[in-house]
C-alpha positions as CSV (number, residue, x, y, z in Angstrom):
1,M,174.2,-113.3,-105.8
2,R,173.0,-115.7,-103.1
3,K,176.6,-116.4,-102.1
4,G,177.2,-112.7,-101.5
5,V,174.1,-112.3,-99.3
6,F,175.1,-115.4,-97.4
7,L,178.6,-114.1,-96.9
8,G,177.3,-110.7,-95.8
9,A,175.0,-112.3,-93.3
10,I,177.9,-114.3,-91.8
11,V,180.0,-111.1,-91.5
12,V,177.2,-109.3,-89.7
13,L,176.6,-112.2,-87.3
14,G,180.3,-112.3,-86.6
15,A,180.4,-108.6,-85.9
16,V,177.4,-108.8,-83.5
17,A,179.0,-111.8,-81.7
18,G,182.3,-110.0,-81.5
19,C,180.6,-106.9,-80.0
20,A,178.8,-109.0,-77.4
21,T,182.0,-110.7,-76.4
22,L,183.9,-107.4,-76.1
23,G,181.0,-106.0,-74.1
24,R,181.2,-108.9,-71.6
25,A,185.0,-108.5,-71.4
26,A,184.6,-104.8,-70.7
27,F,182.0,-105.3,-68.0
28,K,183.1,-105.5,-64.4
29,E,180.6,-106.9,-61.9
30,P,179.1,-104.4,-59.4
31,V,179.9,-105.0,-55.7
32,V,176.9,-105.3,-53.4
33,S,177.4,-105.2,-49.7
34,L,175.3,-104.7,-46.6
35,Q,175.7,-101.1,-45.4
36,D,173.2,-100.8,-42.6
37,V,170.0,-102.1,-41.0
38,R,167.5,-99.6,-39.7
39,V,164.6,-100.5,-37.5
40,N,161.3,-98.9,-38.6
41,G,159.0,-100.4,-35.9
42,L,158.7,-103.1,-33.3
43,G,155.6,-104.8,-32.1
44,L,154.5,-107.8,-30.0
45,N,154.9,-110.3,-32.9
46,G,158.0,-108.8,-34.6
47,G,159.0,-105.7,-36.5
48,S,160.0,-104.1,-39.7
49,L,163.3,-102.7,-40.8
50,D,165.1,-101.4,-43.9
51,V,168.1,-103.4,-45.2
52,V,170.4,-100.8,-46.7
53,L,172.6,-102.2,-49.4
54,S,175.5,-100.4,-51.0
55,V,176.0,-101.0,-54.8
56,Y,179.5,-100.0,-56.1
57,N,180.1,-99.7,-59.9
58,P,183.7,-100.4,-60.9
59,N,183.0,-99.7,-64.5
60,H,183.7,-96.6,-66.6
61,F,180.1,-96.2,-67.5
62,K,176.8,-95.7,-65.6
63,L,174.7,-98.8,-64.5
64,D,170.9,-98.7,-64.5
65,G,169.6,-101.1,-61.9
66,T,166.2,-102.6,-62.6
67,R,165.9,-105.4,-60.0
68,L,167.6,-106.4,-56.8
69,T,166.7,-109.5,-54.7
70,Y,168.2,-110.3,-51.3
71,K,168.3,-112.9,-48.6
72,L,169.6,-111.9,-45.2
73,Y,171.1,-114.4,-42.7
74,V,172.1,-113.7,-39.2
75,D,174.9,-116.1,-38.5
76,T,173.5,-119.1,-40.5
77,I,169.8,-118.4,-39.6
78,P,167.6,-117.0,-42.4
79,F,166.3,-113.7,-41.2
80,G,164.4,-112.4,-44.1
81,A,164.2,-112.0,-47.9
82,G,162.8,-109.6,-50.5
83,A,163.1,-107.8,-53.8
84,T,162.7,-104.5,-55.4
85,D,161.9,-103.6,-59.0
86,S,162.5,-99.9,-58.3
87,H,164.9,-98.3,-60.7
88,F,168.3,-97.1,-59.3
89,A,171.3,-95.7,-61.0
90,V,175.0,-96.2,-60.1
91,P,177.4,-93.6,-61.5
92,S,180.7,-94.7,-63.0
93,G,183.3,-95.5,-60.3
94,D,180.8,-94.6,-57.5
95,S,178.3,-96.2,-55.1
96,T,174.6,-95.8,-54.4
97,T,172.5,-97.1,-51.6
98,V,169.3,-99.2,-52.1
99,R,166.8,-99.5,-49.2
100,L,164.9,-102.7,-49.1
101,P,162.0,-103.4,-46.6
102,L,162.1,-106.5,-44.4
103,T,159.6,-107.7,-41.8
104,F,160.5,-110.3,-39.2
105,T,159.0,-112.2,-36.3
106,W,160.5,-112.6,-32.9
107,A,160.5,-116.3,-33.3
108,G,162.9,-115.9,-36.2
109,V,165.3,-113.6,-34.4
110,G,166.0,-115.9,-31.4
111,A,169.8,-116.5,-31.0
112,A,170.7,-113.6,-33.3
113,G,168.9,-111.2,-31.1
114,R,170.5,-112.6,-28.0
115,S,173.9,-112.3,-29.6
116,L,173.3,-108.7,-30.7
117,M,172.1,-107.8,-27.1
118,N,174.9,-109.7,-25.3
119,M,177.9,-109.0,-27.6
120,G,176.7,-105.9,-29.5
121,S,177.3,-107.6,-32.9
122,V,176.4,-110.5,-35.1
123,N,177.8,-112.2,-38.2
124,Y,175.7,-111.7,-41.3
125,R,175.4,-112.9,-44.8
126,V,173.5,-111.2,-47.6
127,N,173.1,-112.7,-51.1
128,G,170.8,-112.5,-54.1
129,D,170.7,-111.2,-57.7
130,I,171.1,-107.8,-59.2
131,T,170.0,-106.9,-62.7
132,V,171.7,-103.9,-64.3
133,G,171.7,-102.4,-67.8
134,S,174.6,-100.6,-69.3
135,S,176.0,-99.4,-72.7
136,V,177.4,-102.9,-73.1
137,G,174.3,-104.9,-72.3
138,T,171.9,-106.1,-69.6
139,Y,173.2,-108.5,-66.9
140,T,171.7,-110.4,-64.0
141,L,174.5,-111.3,-61.6
142,K,174.6,-113.1,-58.3
143,Y,176.2,-111.5,-55.2
144,D,177.2,-113.0,-51.8
145,R,178.8,-111.0,-49.0
146,T,179.5,-111.8,-45.4
147,G,180.5,-109.5,-42.5
148,R,179.8,-108.4,-39.0
149,F,177.0,-106.1,-38.0
150,T,177.4,-104.0,-34.8
151,A,174.5,-102.3,-33.1
152,L,176.4,-99.0,-33.0
153,G,178.6,-99.0,-36.1
154,G,176.5,-100.8,-38.8
155,A,178.0,-103.4,-41.1
156,R,181.7,-104.1,-41.4
């Protein structure tokens, strides 16, 4: 009798492990990229803005975002960081935008601000973690994107 229970437990554990492996194999990582930066206010010491990230879901099922962290660099200079625990959903094969607040000081802007004013654009890098839940499990994934931000056209 014990042998049968033990064998049954092994079969159940194998099935669970197999499902987890299949779930990971079926899951494609979402693509997070900087879409825009919107200035909310400017003052003598600095300002506040919204970092607008686009989250694309390449999967055939909806993703439920539960957390997103970010660090924004202008050229190689850290510009700001933050996180949101606000829920967001990304439909299958579609994108959604997530707005994240960021405050900055003029001292931290320096060369990046001059480059934006002189050339109209700056190189950027945004990275962090995104936590999403789906029908095949919950995943926390890292993302890291680079591009060029233009004052008139947004991120490219």
